[in-house]
Backbone as a chain_set.jsonl record, in Angstrom:
{"seq": "XXXXXXXXXXXXXXXXXXXXXXXXXXXXXXXXXXXXXXXXXXXXXXXXXXXXXXXXXXXXXXXXXXXXXXXXXXXXXXXXXXXXXXXXXXXXXXXXXXXXXXXXXXXXXXXXXXXXXXXXXXXXXXXXXXXXXXXXXXXXXXXXXXXXXXXXXXXXXXXXXXXXXXXXXXXXXXXXXXXXXXX", "coords": {"N": [[-8.324, 20.352, 12.226], [-10.155, 19.118, 9.571], [-11.253, 20.7, 6.651], [-14.117, 20.529, 4.413], [-13.151, 20.776, 1.751], [-10.404, 20.309, 2.175], [-10.502, 17.659, 3.113], [-11.484, 16.391, 0.827], [-9.395, 16.839, -1.029], [-7.363, 15.476, 0.328], [-8.417, 12.833, 0.335], [-8.517, 12.254, -2.426], [-5.8, 12.47, -3.038], [-4.766, 10.336, -1.513], [-6.005, 8.25, -2.837], [-4.702, 8.071, -5.248], [-2.557, 6.203, -5.589], [-3.973, 3.787, -5.492], [-5.5, 4.113, -7.78], [-3.487, 4.158, -9.782], [-2.368, 1.57, -9.548], [-4.644, 0.081, -10.092], [-5.071, 0.715, -12.765], [-3.008, -0.715, -13.935], [-3.775, -3.342, -13.189], [-6.208, -3.465, -14.505], [-5.351, -3.665, -17.109], [-5.042, -6.313, -17.548], [-7.479, -7.161, -18.181], [-11.022, -6.93, -17.51], [-13.671, -7.968, -15.411], [-16.918, -8.038, -13.978], [-16.657, -9.107, -11.421], [-13.855, -8.935, -10.905], [-13.532, -6.187, -11.02], [-15.176, -5.379, -8.88], [-13.817, -6.666, -6.742], [-11.254, -5.396, -6.673], [-11.986, -2.717, -6.261], [-13.478, -2.878, -3.867], [-11.611, -3.999, -1.992], [-9.372, -2.221, -2.081], [-10.675, 0.128, -1.323], [-11.659, -0.663, 1.21], [-9.267, -1.186, 2.645], [-8.144, 1.373, 2.538], [-10.01, 2.681, 4.095], [-9.728, 1.331, 6.543], [-7.005, 1.548, 7.353], [-6.428, 4.257, 8.337], [-7.805, 4.106, 10.749], [-6.392, 2.167, 12.151], [-3.934, 3.514, 12.264], [-4.686, 5.734, 13.779], [-5.016, 4.59, 16.247], [-2.407, 3.892, 16.855], [-0.86, 6.13, 17.542], [1.286, 8.917, 18.493], [3.897, 8.206, 19.408], [4.797, 5.989, 17.97], [4.78, 6.77, 15.365], [6.895, 7.504, 13.494], [8.509, 5.14, 13.298], [6.657, 3.078, 12.578], [5.678, 4.108, 10.179], [7.952, 4.042, 8.403], [8.645, 1.281, 8.406], [6.285, 0.117, 7.439], [6.097, 1.289, 4.886], [8.388, 0.208, 3.725], [7.819, -2.583, 3.715], [5.5, -2.524, 2.125], [6.617, -1.542, -0.261], [8.31, -3.655, -0.962], [6.419, -5.722, -1.393], [4.912, -4.676, -3.571], [7.007, -4.499, -5.385], [7.679, -7.212, -5.829], [5.351, -8.153, -7.1], [5.469, -6.482, -9.324], [7.868, -7.321, -10.599], [7.143, -9.914, -11.288], [5.11, -9.355, -13.154], [6.635, -8.008, -15.075], [8.32, -10.052, -16.007], [6.423, -11.752, -17.171], [5.519, -9.977, -19.128], [7.815, -9.673, -20.728], [8.103, -12.282, -21.683], [5.723, -12.477, -23.183], [6.192, -10.451, -25.043], [8.39, -11.419, -26.434], [7.198, -13.483, -27.678], [7.184, -16.007, -26.712], [5.571, -18.768, -25.203], [3.667, -18.132, -22.436], [2.477, -18.823, -19.168], [-0.963, -18.225, -18.269], [-1.485, -14.915, -17.093], [-1.208, -14.222, -13.598], [-4.067, -13.655, -11.659], [-4.435, -10.635, -10.318], [-6.393, -9.764, -8.662], [-7.098, -11.54, -6.754], [-6.634, -13.472, -3.803], [-3.424, -13.462, -2.138], [-1.96, -11.579, -3.779], [-3.906, -9.558, -4.147], [-4.346, -8.714, -1.501], [-1.777, -7.762, -0.93], [-1.53, -5.646, -2.791], [-3.64, -4.009, -1.923], [-2.832, -3.408, 0.695], [-0.301, -2.195, 0.255], [-0.974, 0.087, -1.218], [-2.324, 1.555, 0.626], [-0.794, 2.477, 2.684], [-0.037, 5.133, 3.089], [-2.424, 6.117, 4.058], [-2.447, 5.035, 6.59], [-0.535, 6.6, 7.851], [-1.837, 9.048, 7.74], [-3.912, 8.465, 9.495], [-2.453, 8.251, 11.893], [-1.676, 10.904, 12.106], [-4.221, 12.09, 12.375], [-4.91, 11.028, 14.855], [-2.976, 12.169, 16.517], [-3.555, 14.872, 16.22], [-6.074, 14.953, 17.189], [-8.291, 14.905, 15.589], [-11.481, 14.329, 13.907], [-12.518, 10.98, 13.193], [-14.214, 9.002, 11.906], [-15.743, 10.126, 9.654], [-13.625, 11.112, 7.894], [-12.408, 8.585, 7.338], [-14.434, 7.158, 6.023], [-14.868, 8.786, 3.754], [-12.308, 8.717, 2.573], [-12.041, 5.933, 2.073], [-14.244, 5.421, 0.318], [-13.6, 7.137, -1.799], [-11.153, 6.034, -2.673], [-12.076, 3.529, -3.546], [-13.747, 4.27, -5.698], [-11.843, 5.55, -7.322], [-10.166, 3.375, -7.864], [-11.907, 1.796, -9.353], [-12.294, 3.437, -11.609], [-9.651, 3.458, -12.49], [-9.271, 0.743, -13.193], [-11.06, 0.553, -15.352], [-9.898, 2.387, -17.148], [-7.412, 1.129, -17.511], [-8.224, -1.204, -18.829], [-9.13, -0.138, -21.243], [-6.716, 0.939, -22.179], [-5.204, -1.419, -22.496], [-6.329, -2.612, -24.717], [-5.395, -0.957, -26.625], [-2.599, -1.06, -26.48], [-1.947, -3.694, -26.435], [0.145, -6.467, -26.582], [2.268, -5.507, -25.023], [1.187, -4.731, -22.629], [1.409, -6.03, -20.054], [4.129, -5.658, -19.617], [4.393, -2.832, -19.519], [2.623, -2.34, -17.398], [3.922, -3.732, -15.332], [6.274, -2.209, -15.171], [5.188, 0.228, -14.287], [4.209, -0.511, -11.733], [6.63, -1.216, -10.555], [7.927, 1.251, -10.457], [6.233, 2.56, -8.628], [6.759, 0.941, -6.4], [9.503, 1.414, -5.961], [9.381, 4.122, -5.393], [8.25, 4.054, -2.883], [10.339, 3.537, -1.221], [11.726, 5.861, -0.979]], "CA": [[-9.658, 20.014, 11.743], [-10.2, 19.104, 8.113], [-12.392, 21.317, 5.973], [-14.593, 19.633, 3.353], [-12.208, 20.828, 0.624], [-9.183, 19.628, 2.607], [-10.778, 16.224, 3.145], [-11.603, 15.94, -0.567], [-8.036, 16.81, -1.593], [-6.666, 14.385, 1.007], [-8.949, 11.555, -0.142], [-8.061, 12.053, -3.816], [-4.354, 12.219, -2.986], [-4.558, 8.973, -1.015], [-6.523, 7.309, -3.823], [-3.891, 8.049, -6.481], [-1.837, 4.927, -5.698], [-4.96, 2.759, -5.845], [-5.842, 4.358, -9.18], [-2.359, 3.744, -10.623], [-2.277, 0.112, -9.526], [-5.837, -0.44, -10.755], [-4.845, 0.824, -14.213], [-2.175, -1.868, -14.264], [-4.586, -4.548, -13.053], [-7.211, -3.407, -15.56], [-4.732, -4.052, -18.375], [-5.191, -7.759, -17.68], [-8.884, -7.407, -18.504], [-11.918, -6.741, -16.371], [-14.991, -8.566, -15.304], [-17.617, -7.397, -12.861], [-16.065, -9.623, -10.172], [-12.519, -8.35, -10.721], [-13.758, -4.768, -10.755], [-15.675, -5.281, -7.515], [-12.783, -7.063, -5.776], [-10.21, -4.379, -6.524], [-12.596, -1.521, -5.675], [-13.839, -3.159, -2.481], [-10.442, -4.193, -1.141], [-8.592, -0.987, -1.929], [-11.493, 1.046, -0.524], [-11.712, -1.134, 2.589], [-7.969, -0.949, 3.273], [-7.991, 2.826, 2.722], [-10.881, 3.012, 5.211], [-9.249, 0.693, 7.762], [-5.657, 1.952, 7.769], [-6.41, 5.408, 9.243], [-8.281, 3.677, 12.067], [-5.231, 1.529, 12.785], [-2.977, 4.593, 12.538], [-5.237, 6.551, 14.873], [-4.751, 3.865, 17.483], [-0.973, 3.751, 17.12], [-0.437, 7.309, 18.267], [2.467, 9.703, 18.128], [5.172, 7.583, 19.745], [5.211, 5.014, 16.978], [4.538, 7.309, 14.026], [8.071, 7.436, 12.617], [8.925, 3.753, 13.1], [5.624, 2.348, 11.844], [5.626, 4.644, 8.82], [9.074, 3.546, 7.601], [8.553, -0.167, 8.255], [5.146, -0.174, 6.565], [6.442, 1.659, 3.516], [9.376, -0.76, 3.264], [7.105, -3.824, 3.416], [4.644, -2.259, 0.965], [7.476, -1.444, -1.439], [8.752, -5.011, -1.313], [5.279, -6.453, -1.954], [4.643, -4.167, -4.92], [8.148, -4.858, -6.221], [7.553, -8.621, -6.207], [4.28, -8.231, -8.098], [5.965, -5.803, -10.53], [8.837, -8.187, -11.275], [6.373, -11.005, -11.892], [4.451, -8.829, -14.35], [7.669, -7.724, -16.07], [8.741, -11.325, -16.598], [5.338, -12.16, -18.075], [5.522, -9.048, -20.257], [8.952, -10.003, -21.597], [7.745, -13.539, -22.361], [4.705, -12.17, -24.191], [6.803, -9.614, -26.074], [9.248, -12.294, -27.238], [6.351, -14.452, -28.374], [7.231, -17.322, -26.09], [4.326, -19.036, -24.503], [3.726, -17.906, -20.997], [1.215, -19.198, -18.536], [-1.914, -17.123, -18.113], [-1.05, -14.056, -15.994], [-1.883, -14.408, -12.317], [-5.124, -12.681, -11.392], [-4.012, -9.79, -9.207], [-7.543, -9.407, -7.831], [-7.425, -12.697, -5.922], [-5.662, -13.985, -2.842], [-2.362, -12.63, -1.572], [-1.647, -10.377, -4.572], [-4.909, -8.528, -3.861], [-4.048, -8.193, -0.16], [-0.534, -6.984, -1.035], [-1.842, -4.402, -3.491], [-4.495, -3.197, -1.054], [-2.0, -2.922, 1.801], [0.758, -1.299, -0.227], [-1.522, 1.362, -1.678], [-3.007, 2.256, 1.717], [0.144, 2.809, 3.747], [-0.111, 6.564, 3.364], [-3.624, 6.321, 4.871], [-2.041, 4.719, 7.954], [0.151, 7.785, 8.361], [-2.886, 10.043, 7.945], [-4.58, 8.077, 10.735], [-1.584, 8.651, 13.0], [-1.809, 12.358, 12.191], [-5.539, 12.391, 12.939], [-4.854, 10.689, 16.271], [-2.156, 13.162, 17.209], [-4.232, 16.176, 16.184], [-7.371, 14.842, 17.829], [-9.328, 15.142, 14.597], [-12.529, 13.329, 13.725], [-11.997, 9.783, 12.538], [-15.137, 8.227, 11.082], [-16.037, 10.757, 8.369], [-12.48, 11.006, 6.976], [-12.192, 7.197, 6.919], [-15.463, 6.804, 5.042], [-14.599, 9.536, 2.516], [-11.066, 8.18, 2.001], [-12.328, 4.599, 1.552], [-15.119, 5.513, -0.86], [-12.845, 7.775, -2.886], [-10.2, 5.047, -3.192], [-12.84, 2.529, -4.292], [-14.16, 4.874, -6.974], [-10.646, 5.754, -8.141], [-9.717, 2.06, -8.332], [-12.833, 1.404, -10.421], [-11.943, 4.226, -12.795], [-8.353, 2.98, -12.952], [-9.464, -0.539, -13.883], [-11.696, 0.832, -16.643], [-8.885, 3.002, -18.005], [-6.441, 0.083, -17.848], [-8.827, -2.081, -19.828], [-9.101, 0.597, -22.514], [-5.319, 1.018, -22.616], [-4.698, -2.727, -22.918], [-6.773, -2.874, -26.084], [-4.595, -0.099, -27.514], [-1.173, -1.394, -26.47], [-1.858, -5.128, -26.668], [1.107, -7.404, -26.013], [3.182, -4.918, -24.043], [0.433, -4.265, -21.465], [2.028, -6.53, -18.823], [5.426, -5.025, -19.467], [4.169, -1.458, -19.052], [2.024, -2.425, -16.068], [4.982, -4.112, -14.402], [7.143, -1.043, -14.98], [4.462, 1.197, -13.464], [4.226, -0.994, -10.356], [8.006, -1.144, -10.064], [8.167, 2.658, -10.124], [5.527, 2.806, -7.373], [7.479, 0.243, -5.339], [10.745, 2.154, -5.69], [9.003, 5.392, -4.779], [7.934, 3.818, -1.476], [11.587, 3.487, -0.455], [12.329, 7.194, -0.879]], "C": [[-9.671, 20.12, 10.223], [-11.451, 19.817, 7.611], [-12.902, 20.332, 4.926], [-13.661, 19.62, 2.136], [-10.916, 20.091, 0.972], [-9.348, 18.121, 2.63], [-10.874, 15.648, 1.734], [-10.229, 15.815, -1.208], [-7.24, 15.66, -0.979], [-7.118, 13.03, 0.466], [-8.493, 11.262, -1.568], [-6.572, 11.751, -3.845], [-4.061, 10.796, -2.536], [-5.02, 7.928, -2.023], [-5.685, 7.187, -5.084], [-3.115, 6.749, -6.656], [-2.783, 3.805, -6.099], [-5.364, 2.893, -7.306], [-4.74, 3.815, -10.093], [-2.244, 2.221, -10.683], [-3.469, -0.5, -10.26], [-5.733, -0.329, -12.275], [-4.047, -0.393, -14.679], [-2.983, -3.16, -14.219], [-5.637, -4.602, -14.164], [-6.665, -3.787, -16.918], [-4.819, -5.555, -18.606], [-6.621, -8.14, -18.041], [-9.751, -7.242, -17.276], [-13.178, -7.578, -16.534], [-15.65, -7.84, -14.134], [-17.017, -7.845, -11.527], [-14.707, -9.008, -9.887], [-12.639, -6.881, -10.354], [-14.223, -4.571, -9.311], [-14.574, -5.582, -6.506], [-11.741, -5.975, -5.579], [-10.782, -3.12, -5.874], [-12.898, -1.736, -4.193], [-12.602, -3.227, -1.592], [-9.603, -2.928, -0.991], [-9.371, 0.024, -1.096], [-11.52, 0.642, 0.942], [-10.387, -0.879, 3.307], [-7.739, 0.541, 3.508], [-8.88, 3.313, 3.869], [-10.262, 2.539, 6.533], [-7.908, 1.249, 8.259], [-5.623, 3.226, 8.616], [-6.89, 5.055, 10.657], [-7.141, 3.023, 12.843], [-4.205, 2.592, 13.167], [-3.41, 5.445, 13.708], [-4.912, 5.907, 16.215], [-3.268, 3.773, 17.835], [-0.396, 4.941, 17.871], [0.914, 7.845, 17.85], [3.78, 8.978, 18.354], [5.697, 6.632, 18.685], [5.17, 5.543, 15.551], [5.717, 7.119, 13.077], [8.44, 5.996, 12.289], [7.923, 2.998, 12.241], [5.563, 2.814, 10.398], [6.719, 4.071, 7.938], [8.977, 2.038, 7.379], [7.422, -0.522, 7.287], [5.462, 0.156, 5.123], [7.446, 0.676, 2.927], [8.699, -2.07, 2.854], [6.21, -3.646, 2.184], [5.447, -2.178, -0.323], [7.957, -2.806, -1.906], [7.615, -5.793, -1.973], [4.964, -5.988, -3.367], [5.774, -4.534, -5.873], [8.084, -6.299, -6.702], [6.495, -8.787, -7.295], [4.754, -7.612, -9.412], [6.94, -6.692, -11.302], [8.145, -9.364, -11.952], [5.707, -10.541, -13.182], [5.462, -8.518, -15.449], [8.129, -8.999, -16.765], [7.683, -11.827, -17.571], [5.305, -11.279, -19.322], [6.645, -9.349, -21.234], [8.667, -11.296, -22.36], [6.739, -13.284, -23.476], [5.295, -11.375, -25.343], [7.674, -10.453, -27.003], [8.445, -13.317, -28.024], [6.432, -15.841, -27.8], [5.936, -17.536, -25.333], [4.545, -18.87, -23.014], [2.41, -18.368, -20.399], [0.318, -17.964, -18.405], [-1.482, -16.261, -16.929], [-1.879, -14.293, -14.73], [-2.9, -13.298, -12.12], [-4.755, -11.896, -10.141], [-5.175, -9.362, -8.321], [-7.99, -10.571, -6.957], [-6.289, -12.991, -4.959], [-4.649, -12.969, -2.358], [-1.977, -11.451, -2.449], [-2.639, -9.238, -4.308], [-4.665, -7.898, -2.494], [-2.806, -7.305, -0.218], [-0.78, -5.637, -1.702], [-2.637, -3.472, -2.58], [-3.699, -2.599, 0.103], [-1.01, -1.87, 1.322], [0.217, 0.059, -0.655], [-2.208, 2.145, -0.559], [-2.083, 2.636, 2.869], [0.096, 4.295, 4.094], [-1.357, 6.897, 4.187], [-3.354, 5.983, 6.34], [-1.394, 5.943, 8.601], [-0.862, 8.897, 8.625], [-3.646, 9.735, 9.233], [-3.769, 8.44, 11.96], [-1.702, 10.156, 13.214], [-3.152, 12.758, 12.8], [-5.567, 12.101, 14.439], [-4.085, 11.711, 17.078], [-2.898, 14.497, 17.305], [-5.603, 16.142, 16.851], [-8.531, 15.095, 16.885], [-10.376, 14.043, 14.579], [-11.959, 12.149, 12.954], [-12.97, 9.163, 11.539], [-15.387, 8.857, 9.711], [-14.83, 10.723, 7.428], [-12.24, 9.585, 6.476], [-13.185, 6.784, 5.842], [-15.178, 7.498, 3.706], [-13.35, 8.992, 1.818], [-11.322, 6.81, 1.369], [-13.182, 4.632, 0.295], [-14.383, 6.111, -2.059], [-11.862, 6.79, -3.511], [-10.917, 3.975, -4.011], [-13.276, 3.04, -5.658], [-12.954, 5.06, -7.887], [-10.091, 4.437, -8.67], [-10.607, 1.559, -9.468], [-12.495, 2.138, -11.712], [-10.599, 3.784, -13.371], [-8.456, 1.667, -13.699], [-10.06, -0.312, -15.265], [-10.706, 1.446, -17.624], [-7.845, 1.973, -18.438], [-6.955, -0.863, -18.908], [-8.819, -1.418, -21.202], [-7.673, 0.655, -23.056], [-4.808, -0.32, -23.126], [-5.141, -3.058, -24.329], [-5.97, -2.049, -27.084], [-3.137, -0.549, -27.6], [-0.909, -2.892, -26.524], [-0.815, -5.872, -25.881], [1.976, -6.784, -24.924], [2.472, -4.416, -22.787], [1.058, -4.739, -20.157], [3.37, -5.867, -18.562], [5.278, -3.605, -18.926], [3.558, -1.436, -17.66], [3.053, -2.784, -15.01], [5.933, -2.966, -14.126], [6.477, 0.002, -14.091], [4.462, 0.77, -11.997], [5.616, -0.93, -9.752], [8.361, 0.287, -9.67], [7.473, 3.02, -8.81], [6.266, 2.153, -6.197], [8.757, 0.987, -4.961], [10.446, 3.47, -4.983], [8.714, 5.223, -3.293], [9.191, 3.776, -0.606], [12.2, 4.862, -0.241], [11.362, 8.24, -0.429]], "O": [[-9.234, 21.127, 9.667], [-12.559, 19.569, 8.086], [-12.191, 19.389, 4.58], [-13.414, 18.561, 1.558], [-10.393, 19.334, 0.154], [-8.45, 17.386, 2.22], [-10.398, 14.542, 1.479], [-9.928, 14.812, -1.854], [-6.524, 14.951, -1.687], [-6.285, 12.173, 0.171], [-8.122, 10.13, -1.877], [-6.128, 10.878, -4.59], [-3.206, 10.123, -3.111], [-4.476, 6.824, -2.055], [-5.924, 6.3, -5.903], [-3.025, 6.24, -7.774], [-2.447, 2.972, -6.94], [-5.549, 1.889, -7.994], [-5.02, 3.102, -11.057], [-2.044, 1.653, -11.757], [-3.315, -1.493, -10.972], [-6.249, -1.183, -12.995], [-4.375, -1.016, -15.689], [-2.878, -3.986, -15.126], [-5.919, -5.674, -14.7], [-7.426, -4.193, -17.797], [-4.683, -6.018, -19.738], [-6.931, -9.322, -18.189], [-9.287, -7.391, -16.145], [-13.658, -7.841, -17.637], [-14.988, -7.113, -13.393], [-16.888, -7.039, -10.605], [-14.43, -8.603, -8.758], [-11.926, -6.392, -9.477], [-13.719, -3.697, -8.606], [-14.407, -4.851, -5.529], [-11.379, -5.662, -4.445], [-10.128, -2.518, -5.022], [-12.608, -0.873, -3.364], [-12.555, -2.578, -0.546], [-9.171, -2.6, 0.114], [-8.79, 0.706, -0.251], [-11.418, 1.494, 1.824], [-10.378, -0.41, 4.445], [-7.206, 0.934, 4.545], [-8.523, 4.275, 4.549], [-10.276, 3.269, 7.524], [-7.71, 1.401, 9.465], [-4.836, 3.277, 9.561], [-6.431, 5.639, 11.639], [-6.948, 3.285, 14.03], [-3.668, 2.568, 14.275], [-2.588, 5.834, 14.538], [-4.577, 6.587, 17.186], [-2.92, 3.593, 19.002], [0.462, 4.776, 18.738], [1.586, 7.299, 16.976], [4.701, 9.129, 17.552], [6.909, 6.487, 18.521], [5.502, 4.812, 14.618], [5.541, 6.619, 11.965], [8.66, 5.665, 11.124], [8.309, 2.344, 11.271], [5.412, 1.998, 9.489], [6.436, 3.648, 6.817], [9.207, 1.568, 6.264], [7.596, -1.373, 6.414], [5.13, -0.617, 4.225], [7.361, 0.346, 1.744], [8.969, -2.603, 1.778], [6.169, -4.511, 1.309], [5.017, -2.683, -1.359], [8.006, -3.077, -3.105], [7.821, -6.449, -2.994], [4.77, -6.809, -4.263], [5.529, -4.845, -7.038], [8.401, -6.581, -7.858], [6.718, -9.479, -8.288], [4.479, -8.146, -10.487], [6.845, -6.802, -12.524], [8.518, -9.763, -13.056], [5.735, -11.25, -14.188], [5.182, -8.738, -16.627], [8.307, -9.014, -17.983], [8.009, -12.276, -18.67], [5.092, -11.766, -20.432], [6.443, -9.286, -22.446], [8.959, -11.391, -23.552], [6.881, -13.808, -24.581], [4.936, -11.6, -26.498], [7.697, -10.229, -28.213], [8.971, -13.948, -28.941], [5.82, -16.767, -28.331], [5.296, -16.586, -24.883], [5.489, -19.405, -22.433], [1.363, -18.31, -21.044], [0.785, -16.826, -18.427], [-1.147, -16.794, -15.872], [-3.086, -14.53, -14.792], [-2.615, -12.131, -12.389], [-4.764, -12.436, -9.035], [-4.966, -8.666, -7.327], [-9.122, -10.592, -6.475], [-5.12, -12.778, -5.279], [-4.953, -11.789, -2.188], [-1.685, -10.385, -1.908], [-2.24, -8.075, -4.254], [-4.767, -6.681, -2.346], [-2.783, -6.225, 0.372], [-0.294, -4.608, -1.233], [-2.334, -2.283, -2.482], [-3.87, -1.43, 0.447], [-0.896, -0.794, 1.909], [0.885, 1.076, -0.471], [-2.63, 3.281, -0.773], [-2.553, 3.073, 3.92], [0.179, 4.666, 5.264], [-1.346, 7.87, 4.941], [-3.959, 6.575, 7.234], [-1.676, 6.274, 9.753], [-0.756, 9.609, 9.623], [-3.989, 10.65, 9.982], [-4.325, 8.89, 12.961], [-1.812, 10.628, 14.346], [-3.215, 13.656, 13.639], [-6.18, 12.845, 15.206], [-4.486, 12.077, 18.183], [-2.871, 15.162, 18.341], [-6.222, 17.186, 17.055], [-9.626, 15.455, 17.317], [-10.188, 12.972, 15.155], [-11.031, 12.302, 12.16], [-12.569, 8.83, 10.424], [-15.252, 8.173, 8.697], [-14.982, 10.343, 6.267], [-11.903, 9.395, 5.308], [-12.816, 6.135, 4.864], [-15.24, 6.866, 2.651], [-13.346, 8.828, 0.598], [-10.871, 6.551, 0.253], [-12.879, 3.949, -0.683], [-14.53, 5.645, -3.188], [-11.748, 6.715, -4.734], [-10.418, 3.559, -5.057], [-13.184, 2.324, -6.656], [-13.022, 4.768, -9.081], [-9.601, 4.38, -9.798], [-10.117, 0.967, -10.43], [-12.419, 1.53, -12.779], [-10.424, 3.74, -14.589], [-7.805, 1.486, -14.728], [-9.616, -0.916, -16.241], [-10.677, 1.072, -18.796], [-7.441, 1.949, -19.601], [-6.205, -1.281, -19.79], [-8.531, -2.068, -22.207], [-7.447, 0.447, -24.247], [-4.051, -0.356, -24.096], [-4.408, -3.716, -25.067], [-5.879, -2.408, -28.258], [-2.509, -0.439, -28.653], [0.242, -3.312, -26.646], [-0.87, -5.914, -24.652], [2.379, -7.48, -23.992], [3.089, -3.744, -21.962], [1.225, -3.94, -19.236], [3.706, -5.554, -17.42], [5.966, -3.225, -17.978], [3.93, -0.606, -16.831], [3.059, -2.211, -13.92], [6.357, -2.764, -12.988], [7.132, 0.595, -13.234], [4.691, 1.595, -11.112], [5.768, -0.624, -8.57], [9.024, 0.506, -8.656], [8.055, 3.708, -7.971], [6.382, 2.748, -5.126], [9.054, 1.166, -3.78], [11.176, 3.878, -4.08], [8.915, 6.159, -2.519], [9.113, 3.958, 0.609], [13.098, 5.017, 0.586], [11.731, 9.408, -0.301]]}, "num_chains": 1, "name": "protein.A"}
């Protein structure tokens, strides 16, 4: 059974990946729509994944956890490499096409999925332990949405300070997150 403090610590821990990715996305600039999309999707996925995990149960916990982390790592790695290439082009001064908006389409789904894989594992744990499901899911989802919003705002501030190398640094940060998912 999760205590209120335990649930808070768990929700913040799960939201850290969403925060880190949102900082990177925020470096590309923010609008109200982009801010809403990243907050909504990361929060929704963080809410939904424990429910899916809860349903999977103990027998699949190990297999599903490793496969999901592998897929999430690959997705983040692809996005990271794309951002690194754009960052290198911008750093060299060559003209590069406008960076892809990571808050739209498949990149947004990939980011939301990859940052919520640990919430899937938490859902499996909740299912095995017979813990409550709805309250933790709501708290985890809301916390991730708030953390993603704060991350976007911080990323926007950082991009004005670091300018041209924002994509390069953002790509490196995502690549580190992707590699971390494999270990």
